[in-house]
N, C-alpha and C positions, 0 to 999 in steps of 0.2 A: 641623559648625559650626567656624568658625575666627576667632580674635581675635588680639590681641598676645601673648597667652599661649601660643598654639599652636592645633592643630585636633584635633578629636575627633568621633566618630561618635555621632549621636544615633538611638536607635531608639525612636521614640514612635507609640503608636497614639492617634488622636484622631478626633473627629468635629465638623464644623461645626454650629452652631446653625442653624436655619431661615432667619434673616435673612441669614446669610452665603451659604447655599446659593442664596437668591433673588438676591444679588448676583452670584455666580458664574455662575449658570444652567448651560448645558450647556458652558460654556467658550469657545463661539464669540464672545461679545461681549466677552470679556476683551481688553484691549489687550495688544500684545506686550510694553509697558513701562508700569509703574505707578510713578509718584513720589508719595511720602506724606511730605512733610516735616514733618507732625505726625501720625505714625502711631498714636499711643496715643489720639488722638481720632477715628479713622476705623474704621468697623465692622470692615472686613477686617484693617487692620493691627493693631488691638486684639488681635484673636484670635490673630494670629501672634505677636505678642509674648507672650501668654499661653503659647502652646504651648511657646515655647523659653525660658520662664521669665525673661523680661526686664521689669523694672518702671521706671516713670518716663517722662520725655520721650524720644522717639526719632524720628529721621527715617530713613525706609526706602525704597530703591529696587528694585523687583522687575523681572526681565527674564526672559521665557520663553525657553527654549532648544529651538530647532526645527532639526533636521536632516534635509534631503531630505523636507520636508513632514511629518516626524514629531515629534509632540510628545514631547520627552525628559524635561522637568522645568522647574524655575524655580530661578533663583539670585537671591539677595537680598542686598543690601548695606545695613548699618546703621551709623548714627552716633548717639552719645549727644547728646541735645538737640534742639532745633527748628531747622528751616531751615538744615540743615547742607549740603545738596546744592545746587549750582548747575549751570547748564548746560554749564560746562567740565568738571564732574565726570562728568556724563553722558556726554559725548564720549570721555572716558577710559575709562569703564566699557565702552562699547559696543565698544571695541577688543577686549575680552576675550570677547564673544559666541561668536565662532566657535571659539577655542580650547577654551571652556569646553564647547561643545556636543559637539565631538569627543572631549574627554576623558571627559564623561558617557557618551557613546555607547560608547565603548571600555570603560569600567568595567561597563556594563550587560552587554555582550557577555561579558566576563571572567566576570562572576558567573553568566551563563548556562552557559558553558562548565564552570566548576566544578560547577554543579549536574548538567550532563550527564556530567561524568567521575564523579561520585558514583554517578549513576544506572546508567551502564555498569558500574561496579566492582560495584555491587550485583547487577546483571543477570548478570554474569559469575560472581560467586560463587554465585548461585542456580542457574545452569546447570551449574556445576561439581558442586554437591551433587546436583542432579538426574541428572547422568551417573553419578555414583558410585552413587547409589541405584539406577539402572537396571541397570548393570554389576555392582554389588556389590563390596564390598571384598574379598570372599573368593573365591579361586579354587578352583572345584570339583576336588577331589582333590589339594589342597595338602598334606593330611596323609598322603596314600596313594600314589597312582600319580605324583603329580607333586612328591612330597616332596623328591627329590634336585634336581629342576628349581628349586623354590623356595629350597632351601639356597644354589644358585648365584645365584639371584636376589638374595638377601640379601647375599651376598659382593660382588657387583659394583655394585649400585645405588648406593652412597655414592661411587662413583668416577667419573671421567669417561672411562674407557676404552671403546673401541668393542666392541660385543658383536654376535656373529654367532648367529643363532638358526636352527637346522636341524630338519627334521622334514617329514613328508608334508603334502600339502595339506588343510587343514581341521583341524589338531590344536590350533589356537588360538595361533599364533605372535604375532599381533598384541595378544592378551591378555597374555602375558608382556611383550611390549615395553611396553605401557601399565603393567604392575605395576612393571618396572624404573624408568621415569620417575616413577611416582607415589611410589616409595619413595627417591628421589634428592633431593640438595639443589636440583634444577632443577624440583620439582614444581610450583612456581607459575609456572614458564614455560611457553612454547608447547610443544604436542607435535604436530609437523607429520608426517602420514602421507603416502607416496608409493608408489602402486601402478606399479612400473616397467613392467609389462607393459601398462598401460592408457594410457600417454601415447605418441602418435604420434613416431617418430624425429626428424621435422622440427620438433617443438616441444620436445623434451626440454631443450635448453639454455635456452630461454626460460622454461620452467616451472621449472627447478631455479635458475637464475642471475638471472632477471628480464631487462629489456631497456630501453634508453633510448628516448626519443622519436625516431622517424625511423630506428630501427636497422634496419628492414625494412618492406616494404609491409604496411599495417595497423597498424603500431606509432604510434598517434596520441598516446600518452603514455607516460610512464614506468611501468613495472610492476615491483613488488618480486617476486623468485623465492622459492621454497620455502626455500632457505637463509638469505636475509635475515629471512624471517617467523619462522624457528626460532631467531633470536639469543636467546641467554640460556635456551634449553631443549634439546628433544631433536627429532631428525629420524629418522624411521623409514622405511627403504627395504624395501617389502614386494616379493619376487620380484626381488632385485637381480641375479639371472643374467639377467633380461631386458634390463638396461641396456645400450645400444649402447656400442660401444668408444670412440667420442669422448667420451661422456659419462663413461665410466670414467677416462679420463685427467684430466678436470677434477675429478672426484671425488676422485681421489687426491692432488691438489694442495691441495684444501680439508682432507683429512684431515692432510697434512703441515704447510701453512702457515696454516691457518685463515683463508684469504682466497680471494677470487675476483674476476672482472671481470664484470658484466652483458654481455649481448650488445650490441654497438655502444658500449660505454664505454671510455673510456681512463684510468680510475682503478680502484683496488682496493677492496673492501670487506672488512673484517676482522669475523669473527663469532666468537662464543662458543657452540659448540653440541657436542651429544653425538650420535654417530651410532650407530644400532642398525640392523643389516641383517638380512634373513632370506630363506631360499630353500629350497624343496622339492628342489632339484636339487643334484647333487654338486659343488659349485664347486671343490674340489680337482682333480677329474677334468677339469672344463672348462678349468681353468688349464693343467693338463698337455697338454690338447689344442689350446691356443691359442684357446679360446672365451671365456676370461675371463682378464683381466690378472693375471698371478702376483703382481706387486707389490701390486696392490690387494687381492687375496685375503689376502696375509700381513698387510697393515695392518688389514683387517677381522676377521681371525681371532685376534685377541688374546685373547679370552674366549669361545669357543664354548660354546653351550647346546644340547643336542639335546633335543627334546620328543618323547617316545614317542608312537606311535599309540595309538589307543584299544583295539585288539586286545590290546595288552601291558598294559593297565591295566583290565580287566574289574571289578575291585573298586570302581571309581568309578562303575559304571552307575547303581547305585540312587541315589546323591547326584546324579548328572546328571539322571536322569529326574525326580526330585523338583524339582530347580531348574528345568527347562525347563517342568514342568507348572504350576509357580507363575508363571513368566514368561509363557506364553502365556495362562494364566488371566487375567492382568492385561490383555496386548495385546488379546485377542480379546473381552474384556468379558464373560466367562462368570461366571454368578453362582451355579451349582451346583458343589458340591464333587466332585472328580475323584479317583478311587482306581485302583490297579492290580488287575487280576484275577489269580486264582490261576494261577501259571505264567508270567505275563506277563514277570517279571524273568528266569526262566531262558531265555526265548525271545530276549530282548535280549541276554543274555550269551552266547548260542550263536553269535550272528552276529559276523562279522570286521570289520565297519564299515570298508570301504575308503574311504569319504568322511569319516571320523572324526567329529569333534564337529559339524561342519557337517551332515553326513548325519543324525546322531543328532538334531539339533535340528528338522530337517525332518520326520523319521519322526514325532516326538512331536506336532509341530504337525498333521501330516495325521491321525493317529489321534484328536485332540481334535476335529478339524473333521468326521471321520467321524460324531461323535455317540455313540460307543460310551462307556458308563460302567457298570461299571469299564472302563479301558483293557485291551485284550486283546493287541494288537500280534500279530495272526494273519498279517496279509497285508502286512506292511511290506516283505518282500523283494521284492516286484513292483516297487518303485521302482528297483531295480537293473537291471530289464529284462533279467535272465538268462534268463527263460522265453519272451521274445518272439522269434517266428521272424524271422530276419534273412536275406537272400540270402547264401550261403555265400562268394560273391566279394568281399563287404564285410568279412568277418571274417577272412580268411586274410591272414597277412602273413609271409613267410619272412625278411623283413630284420631285421636286429638294430639297426638305426639308430634312435635314439630318436624323430626326427622321423617317420620311416615309421610306426613303431608308434602315435606319437600322432596321425598323420594318419588312420589306420584307426580307431582308437578314436573320434575325434571324428565321423568319417563314420558310425559305428555308432551313436552317440547321436543324431545329426541324423536319421538314418533314423527312430529310434524317435519323436522330436519332430516328424516331418515337416518338417524344416528350420527349426524355430523355435528362435532363439537365447536370446532373453530371455524374461521373464514366468514366471509360476508353474509353467508346463508346458514350459519352454524347456530346451534343452541345458545353458545355463549353471547352471541351478538343479540339475539332475540331476548335473552333474558337480562341483557344489559350488565353483564359481568365479565371479567378477564377469563379467557380459556382456562388458564392454569388454575384459577379459582375454582372453575366448574369441575375440572378433572380432580382437584383435591377432594371436593364435596362428594363426587362420585365414587372415589376410593372409599371414603369413610362410610358411605351408604351402601357400599357393595353393588354398585350399578356398573355393569361392564361397558367399555367403549373401545374404539379401534377395532381390531380384528375379532375381539371377543364379543363385540356388539351384537345384539339379536335383530336389529332393524335392517 
């Protein structure tokens, strides 16, 4: 409501008496304009004056605001006294109809956006809490086998320095990266994860740096890359040793200058990010052999954290098995209590766990699915397939080159899974890696899969 003293918002709940509803009807019979030069003597006008607490003689002119055939509301102009409006006044007021309708439409949309923003903020907070509850705020082994690792995490988390996580496949490098982010000043910012081995070489630049509309065939609109999405937060490069050389050059520039150009753009974008990298490979050795840029390695290796394999922290196995039993208990919807059989813990501790935490979790899930209660863990070693007969020619490898050894090992596992890569019984599951990562490695090594598979 606005008058000569200024404007103010009125938030009034009211209901019309039945005679007014009879007058209004469903709204279809209401005129687009209504002039009441003696509003206080009119059924509808009198009710409106009562609602906004105006008493005495008033003249009122009502005008419905309609935009694109959508009813937005009504604007009313009032003047104290009778017979205050003439046809000239109406012509002037009608000039305001379109601007008022547009302004009201924008106001409604703005209010809806604010509500949506609040809703999304609530959803984001809810999801963050759900993720924390699922992952747990406590890292299993933080007080024992991983105590030194967690001490390093606490040292580096408050800073913005790059961190390089090293360790075998499946030791939980992503969990440690998440802990660094969660304990940093960037904890409310995005945490963007990139599996460098799962992105095809032809798409790596577009994925990391984004692209402009028309930058290449199929680029129908502008797309933000992972770096731009990570602004104000942390970006995690898993298996960074798989990153192609051309992408390593551009990553080095982002590390040094905090800016990059999207594919097809003639402008630079500045970002505020923290980079955490991880690899199970020896990056220092790769850099010496020319398979990884030395300057990038030195930039990433500011604060290295080595995560020990599970075989070096057998004291954590009891806590881990209890943790995964509870986790699978919830995931699988099991309603009975699960316990460990006598000797089960000793059997778990006697194994070397080449697949580390990832293999351990799969073993626990398999034992639970088998229906044993208490959990015995008698036959879990069969998952390693070391007792399955495999043709001798498939297992021998005289070469010491890592690619040759890896090729033989992948073929060995594919023989066990009959060529199956993904799924519960696929090679990726047995090797403890992502199926896309395995396919990427197979392409690089020239190992056929799918319809071209020899198995």
